[in-house]
Residue frames as a rotation matrix with the C-alpha (Angstrom) as fourth column:
MET 1
0.562 0.827 -0.001 0.00
0.827 -0.562 -0.002 -0.01
-0.002 0.001 -1.000 0.00
LYS 2
0.401 -0.510 -0.761 2.88
0.193 -0.765 0.615 2.33
-0.895 -0.394 -0.208 0.83
ASN 3
-0.659 -0.668 0.346 4.37
0.436 0.036 0.899 1.77
-0.613 0.744 0.267 -2.63
LEU 4
-0.114 0.734 0.669 1.04
0.976 -0.042 0.212 2.63
0.184 0.677 -0.712 -4.24
VAL 5
0.776 0.359 -0.518 0.85
0.516 -0.834 0.196 5.90
-0.362 -0.419 -0.832 -2.31
ASN 6
-0.056 -0.900 -0.432 4.44
0.105 -0.436 0.894 6.78
-0.993 0.004 0.119 -3.27
LEU 7
-0.667 -0.145 0.731 3.75
0.696 0.231 0.680 5.95
-0.268 0.962 -0.053 -6.89
SER 8
0.352 0.884 0.306 0.55
0.923 -0.383 0.046 8.06
0.158 0.266 -0.951 -6.90
LEU 9
0.669 -0.158 -0.727 2.35
0.272 -0.858 0.437 10.98
-0.692 -0.490 -0.530 -5.28
SER 10
-0.440 -0.898 0.009 5.19
0.250 -0.113 0.961 10.73
-0.863 0.425 0.275 -7.78
LEU 11
-0.416 0.379 0.827 2.72
0.909 0.139 0.394 10.69
0.034 0.915 -0.402 -10.67
ILE 12
0.689 0.711 -0.145 0.88
0.722 -0.690 0.049 13.73
-0.065 -0.139 -0.988 -9.33
LEU 13
0.347 -0.653 -0.673 4.14
0.094 -0.690 0.718 15.67
-0.933 -0.312 -0.178 -8.85
PHE 14
-0.649 -0.570 0.504 5.23
0.509 0.167 0.844 14.73
-0.566 0.804 0.182 -12.37
LEU 15
-0.025 0.733 0.680 1.94
0.977 -0.125 0.171 15.94
0.211 0.669 -0.713 -13.87
VAL 16
0.795 0.263 -0.547 2.10
0.440 -0.871 0.220 19.22
-0.418 -0.416 -0.807 -11.92
ALA 17
-0.119 -0.932 -0.343 5.66
0.125 -0.357 0.926 19.77
-0.985 0.068 0.159 -13.16
ILE 18
-0.601 -0.080 0.795 4.66
0.764 0.234 0.601 19.06
-0.234 0.969 -0.079 -16.76
PHE 19
0.249 0.834 0.492 1.66
0.915 -0.369 0.163 21.40
0.317 0.410 -0.855 -16.78
SER 20
0.832 -0.004 -0.555 3.46
0.265 -0.875 0.404 24.24
-0.488 -0.483 -0.727 -15.03
CYS 21
-0.108 -0.922 0.372 6.36
0.832 0.121 0.541 24.10
-0.544 0.368 0.754 -17.48
THR 22
0.201 0.166 -0.965 7.06
-0.098 -0.977 -0.189 27.56
-0.975 0.132 -0.180 -18.98
SER 23
-0.686 -0.483 -0.545 8.25
-0.573 -0.103 0.813 26.14
-0.449 0.870 -0.206 -22.33
CYS 24
-0.492 0.590 0.640 4.99
0.520 0.789 -0.327 24.35
-0.698 0.171 -0.695 -23.01
LYS 25
-0.206 0.496 0.844 2.34
0.975 0.035 0.218 25.09
0.078 0.868 -0.491 -25.65
LYS 26
-0.503 0.059 -0.862 2.12
0.173 -0.971 -0.168 28.78
-0.847 -0.234 0.478 -26.66
GLY 27
-0.734 0.216 -0.644 1.17
-0.672 -0.369 0.642 28.66
-0.100 0.904 0.416 -30.36
GLU 28
0.245 0.966 -0.088 -2.02
-0.961 0.230 -0.153 27.04
-0.127 0.122 0.984 -31.70
ASP 29
0.862 0.100 -0.497 -0.21
-0.292 0.899 -0.325 23.95
0.414 0.426 0.805 -32.98
ASP 30
-0.135 -0.934 0.331 2.75
-0.887 -0.035 -0.461 23.80
0.442 -0.356 -0.823 -30.58
PRO 31
-0.358 -0.020 -0.933 3.48
0.216 0.971 -0.104 20.53
0.908 -0.238 -0.344 -28.82
LEU 32
0.719 0.695 -0.018 1.61
0.133 -0.113 0.985 20.18
0.682 -0.710 -0.174 -25.54
VAL 33
0.856 -0.517 -0.004 4.89
-0.034 -0.063 0.997 19.64
-0.516 -0.854 -0.071 -23.69
SER 34
0.693 -0.720 0.031 8.45
0.115 0.068 -0.991 20.39
0.711 0.691 0.130 -24.77
LEU 35
0.651 -0.546 -0.527 11.63
0.710 0.193 0.677 19.88
-0.268 -0.815 0.514 -22.81
ARG 36
-0.501 -0.803 0.323 13.33
0.865 -0.478 0.153 22.56
0.032 0.356 0.934 -24.91
SER 37
-0.194 0.385 -0.902 12.62
0.316 -0.846 -0.429 26.29
-0.929 -0.368 0.042 -24.45
ARG 38
0.825 0.523 0.215 11.20
0.400 -0.271 -0.876 28.37
-0.399 0.808 -0.433 -27.28
ASP 39
0.543 -0.719 -0.434 14.59
-0.727 -0.661 0.184 30.07
-0.419 0.216 -0.882 -27.59
ALA 40
-0.417 -0.736 0.534 16.25
-0.380 0.675 0.633 26.69
-0.825 0.061 -0.561 -28.09
ARG 41
0.058 0.530 0.846 13.60
0.578 0.673 -0.462 25.50
-0.814 0.516 -0.267 -30.53
ILE 42
0.909 0.382 -0.167 13.67
0.109 -0.605 -0.789 28.60
-0.402 0.699 -0.592 -32.75
THR 43
0.242 -0.888 -0.391 17.45
-0.799 -0.411 0.439 28.70
-0.550 0.206 -0.809 -33.16
GLY 44
-0.105 -0.381 0.919 19.03
0.248 0.884 0.395 26.69
-0.963 0.270 0.002 -35.92
ASP 45
-0.868 -0.240 -0.436 19.02
-0.371 -0.271 0.888 26.29
-0.331 0.932 0.146 -39.68
TRP 46
-0.026 0.954 0.299 15.59
0.078 0.300 -0.951 26.18
-0.997 -0.002 -0.082 -41.37
VAL 47
-0.986 -0.155 0.065 14.48
0.069 -0.022 0.997 25.54
-0.153 0.988 0.032 -44.92
LEU 48
-0.336 0.909 -0.246 11.16
-0.805 -0.413 -0.425 26.72
-0.488 0.055 0.871 -46.39
THR 49
-0.937 0.034 0.348 8.98
0.148 0.941 0.305 23.73
-0.318 0.337 -0.886 -47.26
GLY 50
-0.230 0.913 0.338 5.59
0.967 0.174 0.187 25.35
0.112 0.370 -0.922 -47.78
MET 51
-0.909 0.023 -0.417 3.87
0.068 -0.977 -0.202 28.69
-0.412 -0.212 0.886 -48.35
GLU 52
-0.093 0.893 0.440 0.37
0.985 0.019 0.169 29.94
0.143 0.450 -0.882 -48.90
SER 53
-0.751 -0.190 -0.632 -0.23
0.326 -0.939 -0.106 33.64
-0.574 -0.285 0.768 -49.60
VAL 54
0.062 0.781 0.622 -3.26
0.980 -0.166 0.111 35.70
0.189 0.603 -0.775 -50.67
ASP 55
-0.704 -0.258 -0.662 -3.08
0.373 -0.927 -0.036 39.45
-0.605 -0.272 0.749 -51.32
GLU 56
-0.081 0.790 0.607 -6.24
0.988 -0.018 0.156 41.26
0.134 0.612 -0.779 -52.41
SER 57
-0.741 -0.059 -0.669 -7.03
0.266 -0.940 -0.212 44.91
-0.617 -0.335 0.712 -53.10
GLU 58
0.055 0.794 0.605 -9.97
0.997 -0.078 0.012 46.91
0.057 0.602 -0.796 -54.40
SER 59
-0.605 -0.135 -0.785 -10.27
0.257 -0.966 -0.032 50.53
-0.754 -0.221 0.619 -55.45
ALA 60
0.371 0.764 -0.528 -12.21
-0.290 -0.445 -0.847 52.65
-0.882 0.467 0.057 -57.91
GLY 61
-0.090 -0.522 -0.848 -9.68
-0.976 -0.124 0.180 51.59
-0.199 0.844 -0.498 -60.54
GLY 62
0.301 0.236 -0.924 -10.52
-0.541 0.840 0.038 47.90
0.785 0.489 0.381 -60.18
SER 63
0.770 -0.020 0.638 -9.46
-0.555 0.471 0.685 44.88
-0.314 -0.882 0.352 -58.21
ARG 64
0.067 -0.756 -0.651 -6.45
-0.668 0.450 -0.593 42.61
0.741 0.474 -0.475 -58.06
ARG 65
0.802 0.141 0.581 -5.72
-0.539 0.591 0.601 39.31
-0.258 -0.795 0.550 -56.34
TYR 66
-0.031 -0.865 -0.500 -2.42
-0.773 0.339 -0.537 37.51
0.634 0.370 -0.679 -56.04
ILE 67
0.858 0.264 0.441 -2.35
-0.478 0.724 0.497 33.92
-0.188 -0.637 0.747 -54.82
SER 68
-0.019 -0.928 -0.373 0.98
-0.829 0.223 -0.513 32.18
0.559 0.299 -0.773 -54.18
SER 69
0.897 0.164 0.411 1.74
-0.384 0.750 0.539 28.67
-0.220 -0.641 0.735 -53.08
PHE 70
-0.041 -0.968 -0.247 4.99
-0.939 0.121 -0.320 26.75
0.340 0.219 -0.914 -52.62
ASN 71
0.872 0.435 -0.224 5.36
-0.380 0.891 0.250 22.97
0.308 -0.133 0.942 -52.53
GLY 72
0.706 -0.675 0.215 8.97
0.105 0.400 0.911 22.77
-0.701 -0.620 0.353 -51.37
THR 73
-0.314 -0.833 0.457 10.57
0.695 0.126 0.708 23.27
-0.647 0.539 0.539 -54.80
MET 74
-0.705 0.121 0.698 8.26
0.603 -0.415 0.681 25.33
0.372 0.902 0.220 -57.01
VAL 75
-0.641 0.524 -0.560 6.24
0.074 -0.684 -0.725 28.50
-0.764 -0.507 0.400 -56.50
THR 76
-0.439 0.612 0.658 2.92
0.855 0.060 0.515 28.95
0.276 0.789 -0.549 -58.32
GLU 77
-0.731 0.215 -0.647 1.67
0.131 -0.888 -0.442 32.53
-0.669 -0.408 0.621 -58.49
THR 78
-0.212 0.747 0.630 -1.74
0.967 0.070 0.243 33.40
0.138 0.661 -0.737 -59.84
SER 79
-0.871 -0.090 -0.484 -2.38
0.165 -0.980 -0.114 37.04
-0.463 -0.179 0.868 -60.66
ILE 80
-0.132 0.885 0.447 -5.96
0.988 0.079 0.136 38.18
0.085 0.459 -0.884 -61.24
VAL 81
-0.792 -0.134 -0.595 -6.31
0.219 -0.973 -0.072 41.85
-0.570 -0.187 0.800 -62.21
ASN 82
-0.381 0.760 -0.527 -9.77
-0.746 -0.589 -0.311 43.14
-0.547 0.275 0.791 -63.12
GLY 83
0.605 0.742 0.287 -10.87
-0.503 0.636 -0.585 39.63
-0.617 0.210 0.759 -64.07
ASN 84
0.686 -0.454 -0.568 -7.83
-0.462 0.331 -0.823 38.76
0.562 0.827 0.018 -66.23
SER 85
0.804 -0.359 0.475 -5.58
-0.317 0.417 0.852 36.06
-0.503 -0.835 0.221 -64.86
ASP 86
0.357 -0.790 -0.499 -1.98
-0.614 0.205 -0.762 34.94
0.704 0.578 -0.412 -65.38
ILE 87
0.977 -0.113 0.181 -0.13
-0.064 0.654 0.754 32.03
-0.204 -0.748 0.631 -63.81
TYR 88
0.326 -0.941 -0.089 3.61
-0.737 -0.193 -0.648 31.93
0.593 0.277 -0.757 -63.18
HIS 89
0.980 -0.164 -0.114 5.81
0.200 0.819 0.538 29.05
0.005 -0.550 0.835 -61.96
TYR 90
0.368 -0.925 0.097 9.37
-0.501 -0.285 -0.817 29.32
0.783 0.252 -0.568 -60.73
PRO 91
0.282 -0.333 -0.900 11.81
0.628 0.773 -0.090 27.33
0.726 -0.539 0.427 -58.58
LEU 92
0.437 -0.129 0.890 12.67
-0.576 -0.800 0.167 28.61
0.690 -0.586 -0.425 -55.09
VAL 93
0.135 -0.402 -0.906 15.02
0.753 0.636 -0.171 27.67
0.645 -0.658 0.388 -52.28
MET 94
0.319 -0.003 0.948 14.87
-0.420 -0.897 0.138 29.67
0.850 -0.442 -0.288 -49.09
THR 95
0.023 -0.369 -0.929 16.94
0.763 0.607 -0.223 29.10
0.646 -0.704 0.295 -45.97
LEU 96
0.536 0.186 0.824 16.81
-0.392 -0.810 0.437 30.88
0.748 -0.557 -0.361 -42.63
SER 97
-0.104 -0.636 -0.765 19.48
0.650 0.538 -0.536 30.56
0.753 -0.553 0.357 -39.92
ILE 98
0.630 0.427 0.649 18.48
-0.239 -0.688 0.685 31.94
0.739 -0.587 -0.331 -36.48
SER 99
-0.381 -0.838 -0.391 21.12
0.337 0.267 -0.903 32.40
0.861 -0.476 0.181 -33.75
GLN 100
0.321 0.452 -0.832 20.61
0.925 0.037 0.377 32.85
0.201 -0.891 -0.406 -30.02
ASP 101
-0.556 -0.634 -0.537 22.65
0.732 -0.680 0.045 36.09
-0.394 -0.367 0.843 -30.16
GLY 102
0.152 0.744 -0.651 19.71
0.193 -0.668 -0.718 37.87
-0.969 -0.016 -0.245 -31.86
LYS 103
-0.419 -0.328 -0.847 21.07
-0.748 -0.403 0.527 37.63
-0.514 0.854 -0.076 -35.43
PHE 104
0.292 0.415 0.862 19.65
0.228 0.845 -0.484 35.72
-0.929 0.338 0.152 -38.37
THR 105
-0.691 -0.435 -0.577 20.56
-0.485 -0.312 0.817 35.27
-0.536 0.844 0.005 -42.00
TYR 106
0.417 0.786 0.457 18.32
-0.006 0.505 -0.863 34.38
-0.909 0.357 0.215 -44.87
LYS 107
-0.762 -0.593 -0.259 19.13
-0.314 -0.012 0.949 33.24
-0.566 0.805 -0.177 -48.37
ILE 108
0.411 0.900 0.142 16.66
-0.122 0.209 -0.970 33.15
-0.903 0.381 0.196 -51.23
VAL 109
-0.784 -0.616 -0.079 17.55
-0.210 0.142 0.967 31.52
-0.584 0.775 -0.241 -54.55
ASP 110
0.330 0.898 0.292 15.06
0.182 0.243 -0.953 31.76
-0.926 0.367 -0.083 -57.42
ASP 111
0.350 -0.159 0.923 15.09
0.917 0.257 -0.303 32.29
-0.189 0.953 0.236 -61.18
MET 112
0.921 -0.019 0.389 15.99
0.087 -0.964 -0.253 35.97
0.380 0.267 -0.886 -60.68
GLY 113
-0.013 -0.988 0.153 19.20
-0.247 -0.145 -0.958 35.16
0.969 -0.050 -0.242 -58.74
THR 114
-0.020 -0.124 -0.992 20.31
0.837 0.540 -0.084 35.01
0.546 -0.832 0.093 -55.12
GLU 115
0.244 0.107 0.964 19.47
-0.380 -0.904 0.197 37.33
0.892 -0.414 -0.179 -52.25
GLU 116
0.148 -0.294 -0.944 21.25
0.797 0.601 -0.063 36.96
0.586 -0.743 0.323 -48.94
SER 117
0.072 -0.090 0.993 21.24
-0.331 -0.942 -0.061 39.16
0.941 -0.324 -0.097 -45.86
GLN 118
-0.444 -0.172 -0.879 22.06
0.763 0.441 -0.472 39.16
0.469 -0.881 -0.065 -42.15
GLU 119
-0.091 0.516 0.852 19.74
-0.292 -0.831 0.473 41.01
0.952 -0.206 0.226 -39.79
TYR 120
-0.946 -0.139 0.292 18.48
-0.309 0.121 -0.943 40.99
0.096 -0.983 -0.157 -36.20
TRP 121
-0.198 0.904 -0.378 15.51
0.153 0.410 0.899 39.08
0.968 0.120 -0.220 -34.86
SER 122
-0.931 -0.021 0.364 13.49
-0.350 -0.224 -0.909 39.50
0.101 -0.974 0.201 -31.65
TRP 123
-0.555 0.817 -0.154 10.33
0.830 0.533 -0.165 38.27
-0.053 -0.219 -0.974 -29.99
THR 124
-0.504 0.395 0.768 7.45
0.260 -0.779 0.571 40.63
0.824 0.487 0.290 -30.79
ASN 125
0.629 0.708 0.320 5.75
-0.164 -0.281 0.946 40.39
0.760 -0.648 -0.060 -27.42
ASN 126
0.507 -0.486 0.712 7.15
-0.859 -0.222 0.461 39.98
-0.066 -0.845 -0.530 -23.96
THR 127
-0.369 -0.796 -0.479 9.91
-0.797 0.537 -0.278 37.45
0.478 0.280 -0.833 -23.49
ARG 128
-0.571 0.219 0.791 7.60
-0.534 0.634 -0.560 35.21
-0.624 -0.742 -0.245 -21.46
ASN 129
0.442 0.861 0.252 4.94
-0.294 0.404 -0.866 34.35
-0.847 0.309 0.432 -24.09
LYS 130
-0.579 -0.793 -0.191 7.14
-0.412 0.083 0.907 34.43
-0.703 0.604 -0.375 -27.22
THR 131
0.096 0.720 0.687 4.23
0.465 0.578 -0.671 33.96
-0.880 0.384 -0.279 -29.65
GLY 132
0.974 0.188 0.124 5.53
0.195 -0.432 -0.880 36.28
-0.112 0.882 -0.458 -32.36
ILE 133
0.082 -0.996 0.018 8.83
0.727 0.073 0.683 37.02
-0.682 -0.043 0.730 -34.06
ASN 134
0.844 0.011 -0.537 10.23
-0.273 -0.852 -0.447 40.11
-0.463 0.523 -0.716 -35.76
LEU 135
0.317 -0.724 0.612 12.60
0.766 0.576 0.286 39.15
-0.560 0.378 0.737 -38.59
GLY 136
-0.504 -0.587 -0.634 13.67
0.204 -0.794 0.573 42.68
-0.840 0.159 0.519 -39.52
ALA 137
-0.507 0.244 -0.826 13.03
-0.767 -0.564 0.304 43.62
-0.392 0.789 0.474 -43.15
PHE 138
-0.945 0.136 -0.297 11.81
-0.032 0.866 0.500 40.05
0.325 0.482 -0.814 -43.76
GLY 139
-0.143 0.976 0.166 8.68
-0.274 -0.200 0.941 40.81
0.951 0.089 0.296 -41.67
THR 140
-0.711 0.065 0.700 6.86
-0.699 0.044 -0.714 40.26
-0.078 -0.997 0.014 -38.39
TYR 141
-0.336 0.509 -0.793 5.05
-0.319 0.730 0.604 36.98
0.886 0.456 -0.083 -37.90
ASN 142
0.322 0.446 0.835 2.83
-0.938 0.269 0.218 35.16
-0.127 -0.854 0.505 -35.39
ILE 143
-0.766 -0.603 -0.221 4.11
-0.613 0.789 -0.027 31.71
0.191 0.115 -0.975 -34.54
LEU 144
0.324 0.932 -0.161 1.40
-0.862 0.361 0.356 29.11
0.390 0.023 0.921 -35.10
GLU 145
0.994 -0.056 -0.098 3.66
0.083 0.952 0.295 26.16
0.077 -0.301 0.950 -34.46
LEU 146
0.246 -0.963 0.109 7.18
-0.854 -0.269 -0.446 25.85
0.459 0.016 -0.888 -33.05
ARG 147
0.990 -0.031 0.141 8.58
-0.029 0.914 0.404 22.35
-0.141 -0.403 0.904 -32.63
ASN 148
0.240 -0.965 0.103 12.16
-0.032 0.098 0.995 21.10
-0.970 -0.242 -0.008 -32.57
SER 149
-0.625 -0.544 0.560 11.98
0.452 0.332 0.828 20.33
-0.636 0.771 0.039 -36.29
ARG 150
-0.296 0.611 0.734 9.05
0.878 -0.128 0.460 22.38
0.375 0.781 -0.499 -37.65
MET 151
-0.649 0.112 -0.753 8.00
0.337 -0.845 -0.416 26.05
-0.683 -0.523 0.510 -37.53
VAL 152
-0.166 0.665 0.728 4.86
0.943 -0.109 0.314 27.66
0.288 0.739 -0.609 -39.00
LEU 153
-0.742 -0.156 -0.652 4.69
0.369 -0.907 -0.204 31.45
-0.559 -0.392 0.731 -39.21
THR 154
0.020 0.786 0.618 1.77
0.992 -0.093 0.086 33.62
0.125 0.611 -0.782 -40.30
ASN 155
-0.857 -0.234 -0.459 1.35
0.271 -0.963 -0.015 37.31
-0.438 -0.137 0.888 -41.14
GLU 156
0.014 0.900 0.435 -1.96
0.998 -0.042 0.053 39.11
0.066 0.433 -0.899 -41.73
SER 157
-0.847 -0.215 -0.487 -2.58
0.273 -0.961 -0.050 42.76
-0.457 -0.175 0.872 -42.65
PHE 158
0.121 0.879 0.461 -5.59
0.993 -0.114 -0.044 44.89
0.014 0.463 -0.886 -43.56
PHE 159
-0.786 -0.367 -0.498 -5.55
0.359 -0.926 0.116 48.46
-0.503 -0.087 0.860 -44.77
ARG 160
0.184 0.852 0.491 -8.47
0.983 -0.157 -0.095 50.70
-0.004 0.500 -0.866 -45.72
ARG 161
-0.809 -0.462 -0.364 -8.10
0.439 -0.886 0.148 54.22
-0.391 -0.040 0.920 -47.03
ILE 162
0.364 0.915 0.175 -10.86
0.891 -0.287 -0.353 56.76
-0.273 0.285 -0.919 -47.54
GLY 163
-0.593 -0.633 0.497 -9.93
0.775 -0.615 0.142 59.70
0.216 0.469 0.856 -49.74
ALA 164
-0.846 0.207 -0.491 -11.08
0.050 -0.886 -0.461 63.31
-0.531 -0.414 0.739 -49.37
SER 165
-0.656 0.616 -0.435 -13.57
-0.712 -0.315 0.627 62.81
0.249 0.722 0.646 -52.21
GLY 166
0.205 0.764 0.612 -15.14
-0.882 0.415 -0.223 59.84
-0.424 -0.494 0.759 -50.41
SER 167
0.503 -0.109 -0.857 -13.50
-0.549 0.726 -0.415 57.22
0.667 0.679 0.306 -52.62
SER 168
0.502 -0.327 0.801 -12.06
-0.730 0.337 0.595 54.23
-0.464 -0.883 -0.070 -50.80
SER 169
0.213 -0.478 -0.852 -9.56
-0.573 0.645 -0.505 51.47
0.791 0.596 -0.137 -51.32
ARG 170
0.663 -0.032 0.748 -8.67
-0.672 0.415 0.613 48.42
-0.330 -0.909 0.254 -49.28
ASN 171
0.021 -0.693 -0.721 -5.90
-0.641 0.544 -0.542 45.87
0.768 0.473 -0.432 -49.14
ALA 172
0.640 0.155 0.752 -5.89
-0.699 0.525 0.486 42.56
-0.319 -0.837 0.445 -47.24
ALA 173
0.121 -0.673 -0.730 -3.06
-0.637 0.511 -0.577 40.03
0.761 0.534 -0.367 -47.20
LYS 174
0.675 -0.006 0.738 -2.32
-0.627 0.522 0.578 36.78
-0.389 -0.853 0.349 -45.38
THR 175
0.183 -0.704 -0.686 0.83
-0.665 0.426 -0.613 34.68
0.724 0.569 -0.391 -45.65
THR 176
0.811 -0.037 0.585 1.66
-0.443 0.615 0.653 31.35
-0.383 -0.788 0.482 -43.97
LEU 177
0.179 -0.850 -0.496 5.22
-0.801 0.167 -0.574 29.98
0.571 0.500 -0.651 -44.12
THR 178
0.967 0.079 0.242 6.24
-0.206 0.801 0.563 26.47
-0.150 -0.594 0.790 -43.11
PHE 179
0.170 -0.977 -0.125 9.87
-0.877 -0.092 -0.472 25.67
0.450 0.190 -0.872 -42.29
GLU 180
0.956 -0.055 -0.289 11.61
0.162 0.919 0.361 22.38
0.246 -0.391 0.887 -41.47
LYS 181
0.583 -0.800 0.142 14.85
-0.642 -0.346 0.684 22.28
-0.498 -0.490 -0.715 -39.50
ARG 182
0.551 -0.506 -0.664 17.88
-0.524 0.410 -0.747 20.99
0.650 0.759 -0.040 -41.39
C-alpha cells in the first residue's frame, strides 16, 4: 500500500511539473509539452517547405488578387487583375538561420538570382509568451507552431483608405510559411 501511495504521489508531482512548465504550448499547434525552451527550438538552420499567400485589393480603378503557393521546390503565383488572370511558376530555395545572439541570415535563390542578408530578430511580445517574431526587413510573424523540427509562421494585414472625395480602397493580405529544421 505504501508503494502505491508513493507511486501516486510521484505521478501527481510529475503531472504538476509538466503542466506548469514555462516552455509548453504557446502557439495554436505547438506541442503540448516540450523539454526545450522556445529560444532553443527557434534557433538553428531552417528551410522553407511550404507557403500559402493571398493578397487582395480593391479601389475605384478595379481589383487585383495575387495567390501564391509553394510545394517545397516550385512557387505557383496566380495574378488576377480586373478579371484577367496569369499564372507563373518558378523554382525557389529559401533558408533561414536563426542564432541565439539575436542575429539571423536568410538566403533566397530563385530564377531571378540570389538574395542573402544578415539582420536581427526579436520576440514581438514579452519574453515570457514568445508567440511572435520580428525578422527585420523580412517581416513580423505570429508563430502558429514551433517544434524542434518544424516552424509555422503567419502574417496578416488589412488596410483601408478613404480619400477626401469619399472614394475608398482596401488591401488585405495573409501569408503562412512552413519551415523544417535541417
